[in-house]
TIRO-2110 file (N, C-alpha, C; in Angstrom, 1 decimal):
// TIRO-2110
51.2, 123.0, 186.6, N, 1, A
50.7, 122.2, 185.4, CA, 1, A
51.7, 121.1, 185.1, C, 1, A
51.5, 119.9, 185.4, N, 2, A
52.3, 118.8, 185.1, CA, 2, A
52.0, 118.2, 183.8, C, 2, A
52.8, 117.2, 183.5, N, 3, A
52.7, 116.5, 182.2, CA, 3, A
52.6, 115.0, 182.5, C, 3, A
51.6, 114.3, 182.2, N, 4, A
51.5, 112.9, 182.4, CA, 4, A
51.7, 112.2, 181.0, C, 4, A
52.8, 111.5, 181.0, N, 5, A
53.1, 110.8, 179.7, CA, 5, A
52.4, 109.4, 179.8, C, 5, A
51.9, 109.0, 178.6, N, 6, A
51.2, 107.8, 178.5, CA, 6, A
52.2, 106.9, 177.7, C, 6, A
52.7, 105.8, 178.4, N, 7, A
53.7, 105.0, 177.8, CA, 7, A
53.0, 103.8, 177.1, C, 7, A
53.6, 103.4, 176.0, N, 8, A
53.1, 102.2, 175.3, CA, 8, A
53.3, 101.0, 176.2, C, 8, A
52.4, 100.0, 176.1, N, 9, A
52.5, 98.9, 176.9, CA, 9, A
53.9, 98.2, 176.9, C, 9, A
54.5, 98.2, 175.7, N, 10, A
55.8, 97.6, 175.5, CA, 10, A
56.9, 98.4, 176.4, C, 10, A
56.8, 99.7, 176.5, N, 11, A
57.7, 100.4, 177.3, CA, 11, A
57.4, 100.2, 178.8, C, 11, A
56.1, 100.1, 179.2, N, 12, A
55.8, 99.8, 180.6, CA, 12, A
56.4, 98.4, 181.0, C, 12, A
56.3, 97.5, 180.1, N, 13, A
56.9, 96.2, 180.3, CA, 13, A
58.5, 96.3, 180.5, C, 13, A
59.1, 97.1, 179.7, N, 14, A
60.5, 97.3, 179.8, CA, 14, A
60.9, 97.9, 181.2, C, 14, A
60.1, 98.8, 181.7, N, 15, A
60.4, 99.4, 183.0, CA, 15, A
60.2, 98.4, 184.1, C, 15, A
59.2, 97.6, 184.0, N, 16, A
59.0, 96.5, 185.0, CA, 16, A
60.1, 95.6, 185.0, C, 16, A
60.6, 95.1, 183.8, N, 17, A
61.6, 94.2, 183.7, CA, 17, A
63.0, 94.8, 184.2, C, 17, A
63.2, 96.1, 183.9, N, 18, A
64.3, 96.9, 184.3, CA, 18, A
64.3, 96.9, 185.9, C, 18, A
63.2, 97.2, 186.5, N, 19, A
63.1, 97.3, 187.9, CA, 19, A
63.4, 95.9, 188.5, C, 19, A
62.9, 94.9, 188.0, N, 20, A
63.1, 93.5, 188.5, CA, 20, A
64.6, 93.1, 188.4, C, 20, A
65.2, 93.4, 187.3, N, 21, A
66.6, 93.0, 187.1, CA, 21, A
67.5, 93.7, 188.1, C, 21, A
67.2, 95.0, 188.2, N, 22, A
68.1, 95.7, 189.1, CA, 22, A
67.8, 95.5, 190.6, C, 22, A
66.6, 95.6, 191.0, N, 23, A
66.2, 95.6, 192.4, CA, 23, A
66.0, 94.2, 193.0, C, 23, A
65.5, 93.3, 192.2, N, 24, A
65.3, 91.9, 192.8, CA, 24, A
66.4, 91.0, 192.5, C, 24, A
66.9, 91.0, 191.2, N, 25, A
68.0, 90.1, 190.7, CA, 25, A
69.4, 90.7, 191.0, C, 25, A
69.5, 91.9, 191.3, N, 26, A
70.7, 92.6, 191.6, CA, 26, A
71.7, 92.5, 190.4, C, 26, A
71.2, 92.7, 189.2, N, 27, A
72.0, 92.8, 187.9, CA, 27, A
72.2, 94.2, 187.6, C, 27, A
73.4, 94.5, 187.1, N, 28, A
73.7, 95.8, 186.6, CA, 28, A
73.9, 95.8, 185.1, C, 28, A
73.7, 97.0, 184.5, N, 29, A
73.9, 97.1, 183.1, CA, 29, A
75.3, 97.2, 182.8, C, 29, A
75.8, 96.6, 181.7, N, 30, A
77.2, 96.8, 181.3, CA, 30, A
77.5, 98.2, 180.7, C, 30, A
78.4, 98.9, 181.3, N, 31, A
78.7, 100.2, 181.0, CA, 31, A
80.1, 100.4, 180.5, C, 31, A
80.4, 101.3, 179.6, N, 32, A
79.5, 102.1, 178.8, CA, 32, A
78.6, 101.3, 177.9, C, 32, A
77.4, 101.8, 177.7, N, 33, A
76.4, 101.1, 176.9, CA, 33, A
76.8, 101.1, 175.5, C, 33, A
76.5, 100.1, 174.8, N, 34, A
76.8, 99.9, 173.4, CA, 34, A
76.1, 101.1, 172.6, C, 34, A
74.9, 101.3, 172.9, N, 35, A
74.1, 102.4, 172.3, CA, 35, A
73.8, 103.4, 173.4, C, 35, A
74.5, 104.5, 173.5, N, 36, A
74.3, 105.4, 174.7, CA, 36, A
73.2, 106.4, 174.4, C, 36, A
72.8, 107.2, 175.4, N, 37, A
71.8, 108.1, 175.4, CA, 37, A
72.0, 109.2, 174.3, C, 37, A
73.2, 109.7, 174.2, N, 38, A
73.5, 110.7, 173.1, CA, 38, A
73.2, 110.1, 171.7, C, 38, A
73.6, 108.9, 171.5, N, 39, A
73.5, 108.2, 170.2, CA, 39, A
72.0, 108.1, 169.9, C, 39, A
71.2, 107.7, 171.0, N, 40, A
69.7, 107.5, 170.8, CA, 40, A
69.1, 108.9, 170.5, C, 40, A
69.5, 109.9, 171.1, N, 41, A
69.0, 111.3, 170.9, CA, 41, A
69.3, 111.8, 169.5, C, 41, A
70.6, 111.5, 169.1, N, 42, A
71.0, 111.9, 167.8, CA, 42, A
70.3, 111.3, 166.7, C, 42, A
70.0, 109.9, 166.9, N, 43, A
69.2, 109.2, 165.9, CA, 43, A
67.8, 109.8, 165.8, C, 43, A
67.2, 110.1, 166.9, N, 44, A
65.9, 110.7, 166.9, CA, 44, A
65.9, 112.0, 166.1, C, 44, A
66.8, 112.9, 166.3, N, 45, A
66.9, 114.1, 165.6, CA, 45, A
67.0, 113.9, 164.1, C, 45, A
67.9, 113.0, 163.7, N, 46, A
68.1, 112.7, 162.3, CA, 46, A
66.8, 112.1, 161.7, C, 46, A
66.2, 111.2, 162.4, N, 47, A
64.9, 110.7, 161.9, CA, 47, A
63.8, 111.8, 161.7, C, 47, A
63.6, 112.6, 162.7, N, 48, A
62.6, 113.7, 162.7, CA, 48, A
62.9, 114.6, 161.5, C, 48, A
64.1, 115.0, 161.4, N, 49, A
64.4, 115.9, 160.3, CA, 49, A
64.3, 115.2, 158.9, C, 49, A
64.6, 114.0, 158.8, N, 50, A
64.4, 113.3, 157.6, CA, 50, A
63.0, 113.1, 157.2, C, 50, A
62.1, 113.1, 158.2, N, 51, A
60.6, 113.0, 158.0, CA, 51, A
60.0, 114.3, 157.8, C, 51, A
60.7, 115.4, 158.0, N, 52, A
60.2, 116.8, 157.9, CA, 52, A
59.3, 117.0, 159.0, C, 52, A
59.5, 116.4, 160.2, N, 53, A
58.7, 116.5, 161.4, CA, 53, A
59.3, 117.4, 162.4, C, 53, A
59.7, 118.6, 162.0, N, 54, A
60.4, 119.4, 163.0, CA, 54, A
59.6, 120.8, 163.2, C, 54, A
58.3, 120.7, 162.9, N, 55, A
57.5, 121.9, 163.1, CA, 55, A
58.0, 123.2, 162.3, C, 55, A
58.5, 123.1, 161.2, N, 56, A
59.1, 124.2, 160.4, CA, 56, A
60.2, 124.9, 161.2, C, 56, A
60.7, 124.3, 162.2, N, 57, A
61.8, 125.0, 163.0, CA, 57, A
62.6, 123.9, 163.6, C, 57, A
63.7, 123.6, 162.9, N, 58, A
64.6, 122.5, 163.3, CA, 58, A
65.2, 122.8, 164.7, C, 58, A
65.2, 124.2, 165.0, N, 59, A
65.7, 124.6, 166.3, CA, 59, A
64.8, 123.9, 167.4, C, 59, A
63.5, 123.7, 167.2, N, 60, A
62.7, 123.2, 168.3, CA, 60, A
63.1, 121.8, 168.6, C, 60, A
63.3, 120.9, 167.6, N, 61, A
63.7, 119.5, 167.9, CA, 61, A
65.1, 119.5, 168.5, C, 61, A
66.0, 120.4, 168.1, N, 62, A
67.4, 120.4, 168.6, CA, 62, A
67.3, 120.9, 170.1, C, 62, A
66.5, 121.9, 170.4, N, 63, A
66.3, 122.3, 171.7, CA, 63, A
65.7, 121.3, 172.7, C, 63, A
64.8, 120.6, 172.1, N, 64, A
64.1, 119.5, 173.0, CA, 64, A
65.2, 118.5, 173.3, C, 64, A
66.0, 118.0, 172.3, N, 65, A
67.0, 117.0, 172.6, CA, 65, A
68.1, 117.5, 173.6, C, 65, A
68.4, 118.8, 173.3, N, 66, A
69.4, 119.4, 174.2, CA, 66, A
68.9, 119.3, 175.7, C, 66, A
67.7, 119.7, 175.8, N, 67, A
67.1, 119.7, 177.2, CA, 67, A
67.0, 118.4, 177.8, C, 67, A
66.6, 117.3, 177.1, N, 68, A
66.6, 116.0, 177.6, CA, 68, A
68.0, 115.6, 177.9, C, 68, A
69.0, 115.8, 177.1, N, 69, A
70.4, 115.4, 177.4, CA, 69, A
70.8, 116.1, 178.7, C, 69, A
70.6, 117.4, 178.8, N, 70, A
71.0, 118.1, 180.0, CA, 70, A
70.4, 117.6, 181.3, C, 70, A
69.0, 117.4, 181.2, N, 71, A
68.3, 116.9, 182.3, CA, 71, A
68.8, 115.5, 182.7, C, 71, A
69.1, 114.7, 181.7, N, 72, A
69.6, 113.3, 182.0, CA, 72, A
70.9, 113.4, 182.7, C, 72, A
71.8, 114.2, 182.3, N, 73, A
73.1, 114.3, 182.9, CA, 73, A
73.0, 114.9, 184.3, C, 73, A
72.1, 115.8, 184.5, N, 74, A
72.0, 116.4, 185.9, CA, 74, A
71.3, 115.5, 186.9, C, 74, A
70.3, 114.7, 186.4, N, 75, A
69.4, 113.9, 187.3, CA, 75, A
69.9, 112.4, 187.4, C, 75, A
70.7, 112.0, 186.6, N, 76, A
71.1, 110.5, 186.6, CA, 76, A
71.5, 110.1, 188.1, C, 76, A
72.5, 110.7, 188.6, N, 77, A
73.0, 110.3, 189.9, CA, 77, A
72.1, 110.4, 191.1, C, 77, A
71.1, 111.3, 191.0, N, 78, A
70.2, 111.5, 192.1, CA, 78, A
68.8, 111.0, 192.0, C, 78, A
68.3, 110.9, 190.7, N, 79, A
66.9, 110.5, 190.5, CA, 79, A
66.7, 109.3, 189.7, C, 79, A
67.6, 108.8, 188.9, N, 80, A
67.4, 107.8, 187.9, CA, 80, A
68.1, 106.5, 188.3, C, 80, A
68.8, 106.4, 189.3, N, 81, A
69.5, 105.1, 189.7, CA, 81, A
68.8, 104.5, 190.9, C, 81, A
68.8, 103.2, 190.8, N, 82, A
68.4, 102.4, 192.0, CA, 82, A
69.6, 102.4, 193.0, C, 82, A
69.3, 102.1, 194.2, N, 83, A
70.3, 102.1, 195.3, CA, 83, A
71.5, 101.1, 194.9, C, 83, A
71.1, 100.0, 194.4, N, 84, A
72.1, 99.0, 194.0, CA, 84, A
73.0, 99.5, 192.9, C, 84, A
72.6, 100.4, 192.1, N, 85, A
73.4, 100.9, 191.0, CA, 85, A
74.4, 102.0, 191.4, C, 85, A
74.2, 102.6, 192.5, N, 86, A
75.1, 103.8, 193.0, CA, 86, A
76.5, 103.5, 193.1, C, 86, A
76.9, 102.3, 193.6, N, 87, A
78.4, 102.1, 193.6, CA, 87, A
79.0, 102.0, 192.2, C, 87, A
78.2, 101.4, 191.3, N, 88, A
78.7, 101.3, 189.9, CA, 88, A
78.8, 102.8, 189.3, C, 88, A
77.9, 103.6, 189.6, N, 89, A
77.9, 105.0, 189.2, CA, 89, A
79.2, 105.7, 189.7, C, 89, A
79.5, 105.5, 190.9, N, 90, A
80.7, 106.1, 191.5, CA, 90, A
82.0, 105.6, 190.8, C, 90, A
82.0, 104.3, 190.4, N, 91, A
83.1, 103.8, 189.7, CA, 91, A
83.2, 104.4, 188.3, C, 91, A
82.0, 104.6, 187.6, N, 92, A
82.0, 105.2, 186.3, CA, 92, A
82.5, 106.7, 186.4, C, 92, A
82.1, 107.4, 187.4, N, 93, A
82.5, 108.8, 187.5, CA, 93, A
84.1, 108.9, 187.7, C, 93, A
84.6, 107.9, 188.4, N, 94, A
86.1, 107.9, 188.6, CA, 94, A
86.8, 107.5, 187.2, C, 94, A
86.2, 106.5, 186.5, N, 95, A
86.8, 106.0, 185.3, CA, 95, A
86.7, 107.0, 184.1, C, 95, A
85.6, 107.8, 184.1, N, 96, A
85.3, 108.7, 183.0, CA, 96, A
84.9, 110.1, 183.6, C, 96, A
85.9, 110.7, 184.2, N, 97, A
85.5, 112.0, 184.9, CA, 97, A
85.1, 113.1, 184.0, C, 97, A
85.6, 113.2, 182.7, N, 98, A
85.3, 114.2, 181.8, CA, 98, A
84.3, 113.9, 180.7, C, 98, A
83.6, 112.8, 180.9, N, 99, A
82.6, 112.4, 179.9, CA, 99, A
81.2, 112.5, 180.5, C, 99, A
80.3, 113.2, 179.7, N, 100, A
78.9, 113.2, 180.2, CA, 100, A
78.3, 111.8, 180.3, C, 100, A
77.5, 111.6, 181.3, N, 101, A
76.9, 110.4, 181.6, CA, 101, A
76.0, 109.9, 180.4, C, 101, A
75.5, 110.9, 179.7, N, 102, A
74.7, 110.5, 178.5, CA, 102, A
75.5, 109.8, 177.4, C, 102, A
76.9, 109.8, 177.5, N, 103, A
77.7, 109.1, 176.6, CA, 103, A
78.1, 107.7, 177.3, C, 103, A
77.6, 107.4, 178.4, N, 104, A
78.0, 106.2, 179.1, CA, 104, A
76.8, 105.3, 179.3, C, 104, A
75.6, 105.9, 179.8, N, 105, A
74.5, 105.1, 180.0, CA, 105, A
73.6, 105.0, 178.8, C, 105, A
72.6, 104.0, 178.8, N, 106, A
71.8, 103.7, 177.6, CA, 106, A
70.3, 103.9, 177.8, C, 106, A
69.6, 103.1, 177.0, N, 107, A
68.1, 103.2, 176.9, CA, 107, A
67.4, 103.0, 178.2, C, 107, A
67.7, 102.0, 179.1, N, 108, A
66.9, 101.8, 180.2, CA, 108, A
66.9, 103.0, 181.2, C, 108, A
68.0, 103.7, 181.3, N, 109, A
68.1, 104.9, 182.1, CA, 109, A
67.4, 106.0, 181.5, C, 109, A
67.4, 106.2, 180.2, N, 110, A
66.7, 107.2, 179.5, CA, 110, A
65.2, 107.0, 179.7, C, 110, A
64.7, 105.8, 179.6, N, 111, A
63.4, 105.5, 179.8, CA, 111, A
62.9, 105.9, 181.2, C, 111, A
63.8, 105.6, 182.2, N, 112, A
63.5, 106.0, 183.5, CA, 112, A
63.3, 107.5, 183.7, C, 112, A
64.1, 108.3, 182.9, N, 113, A
63.9, 109.7, 182.9, CA, 113, A
62.5, 110.2, 182.5, C, 113, A
62.0, 109.5, 181.5, N, 114, A
60.6, 110.0, 181.1, CA, 114, A
59.5, 109.6, 182.1, C, 114, A
59.8, 108.7, 183.0, N, 115, A
58.9, 108.4, 184.0, CA, 115, A
58.8, 109.5, 185.1, C, 115, A
60.0, 110.1, 185.3, N, 116, A
60.1, 111.2, 186.3, CA, 116, A
59.9, 112.6, 185.8, C, 116, A
59.9, 112.8, 184.5, N, 117, A
60.0, 114.1, 184.0, CA, 117, A
58.7, 115.0, 184.1, C, 117, A
57.6, 114.3, 184.1, N, 118, A
56.4, 115.1, 184.2, CA, 118, A
56.2, 116.0, 185.4, C, 118, A
56.6, 115.5, 186.6, N, 119, A
56.4, 116.4, 187.7, CA, 119, A
57.5, 117.5, 187.7, C, 119, A
58.6, 117.3, 187.1, N, 120, A
59.6, 118.3, 187.0, CA, 120, A
59.1, 119.4, 186.1, C, 120, A
58.5, 119.1, 185.0, N, 121, A
58.0, 120.1, 184.1, CA, 121, A
57.0, 121.1, 184.7, C, 121, A
56.3, 120.5, 185.7, N, 122, A
55.3, 121.4, 186.4, CA, 122, A
56.0, 122.6, 187.1, C, 122, A
57.3, 122.4, 187.4, N, 123, A
58.0, 123.4, 188.2, CA, 123, A
58.9, 124.4, 187.3, C, 123, A
58.8, 124.2, 186.0, N, 124, A
59.6, 125.0, 185.0, CA, 124, A
58.7, 126.1, 184.5, C, 124, A
59.3, 127.2, 184.1, N, 125, A
58.5, 128.4, 183.7, CA, 125, A
58.0, 128.3, 182.2, C, 125, A
57.3, 127.2, 181.9, N, 126, A
56.7, 127.1, 180.6, CA, 126, A
55.3, 127.7, 180.5, C, 126, A
55.0, 128.4, 179.4, N, 127, A
53.6, 128.8, 179.2, CA, 127, A
52.9, 127.5, 178.6, C, 127, A
51.6, 127.6, 178.5, N, 128, A
50.8, 126.4, 178.0, CA, 128, A
51.2, 126.0, 176.6, C, 128, A
51.5, 127.0, 175.7, N, 129, A
51.9, 126.6, 174.4, CA, 129, A
53.2, 125.9, 174.3, C, 129, A
54.2, 126.3, 175.1, N, 130, A
55.5, 125.7, 175.1, CA, 130, A
55.4, 124.3, 175.8, C, 130, A
54.6, 124.2, 176.8, N, 131, A
54.4, 122.9, 177.4, CA, 131, A
53.8, 121.9, 176.5, C, 131, A
52.9, 122.3, 175.6, N, 132, A
52.2, 121.4, 174.7, CA, 132, A
53.3, 120.9, 173.7, C, 132, A
54.2, 121.8, 173.2, N, 133, A
55.2, 121.4, 172.3, CA, 133, A
56.1, 120.4, 172.9, C, 133, A
56.5, 120.6, 174.2, N, 134, A
57.4, 119.6, 174.9, CA, 134, A
56.7, 118.3, 175.0, C, 134, A
55.4, 118.4, 175.4, N, 135, A
54.6, 117.2, 175.6, CA, 135, A
54.5, 116.4, 174.3, C, 135, A
54.3, 117.1, 173.1, N, 136, A
54.2, 116.4, 171.9, CA, 136, A
55.6, 115.8, 171.5, C, 136, A
56.6, 116.5, 171.7, N, 137, A
58.0, 115.9, 171.4, CA, 137, A
58.3, 114.8, 172.2, C, 137, A
57.9, 114.8, 173.5, N, 138, A
58.1, 113.6, 174.4, CA, 138, A
57.4, 112.4, 174.0, C, 138, A
56.1, 112.6, 173.6, N, 139, A
55.3, 111.5, 173.1, CA, 139, A
55.8, 111.0, 171.8, C, 139, A
56.2, 111.9, 170.9, N, 140, A
56.8, 111.4, 169.6, CA, 140, A
58.0, 110.6, 169.8, C, 140, A
58.9, 111.1, 170.7, N, 141, A
60.1, 110.4, 171.0, CA, 141, A
59.8, 109.0, 171.6, C, 141, A
58.9, 108.9, 172.5, N, 142, A
58.6, 107.6, 173.1, CA, 142, A
57.9, 106.6, 172.1, C, 142, A
57.2, 107.2, 171.2, N, 143, A
56.5, 106.4, 170.2, CA, 143, A
57.6, 105.8, 169.3, C, 143, A
END
């Protein structure tokens, strides 16, 4: 049971521009990002809790963000980078060996994660109810 995320047109356009900048124009993002993945995720948690949108269980939103952060850190080097970005990644690993990549990389790479995450969810031991929660959180985050 996979999850197909429906991206807003604006986010689709960002992905197309991202792909073009990196693959066609051979431009790299300046790292560390000014606003990194951890900061984006923390802002999301703060916003959701301030809106009372945590399904009566703040644990759920915290767990969702924890999972996204962990998945990002594990998958960045193998699934989220274009070939042209891999030498820069190797340099970043040498320069920041003890820092999670979610504190180095930013929004474009996080958006790439959401394009790849649906097929991965199909292989995780979620029941239908849990998968619906994750799906709702992912869509809420992308909105």
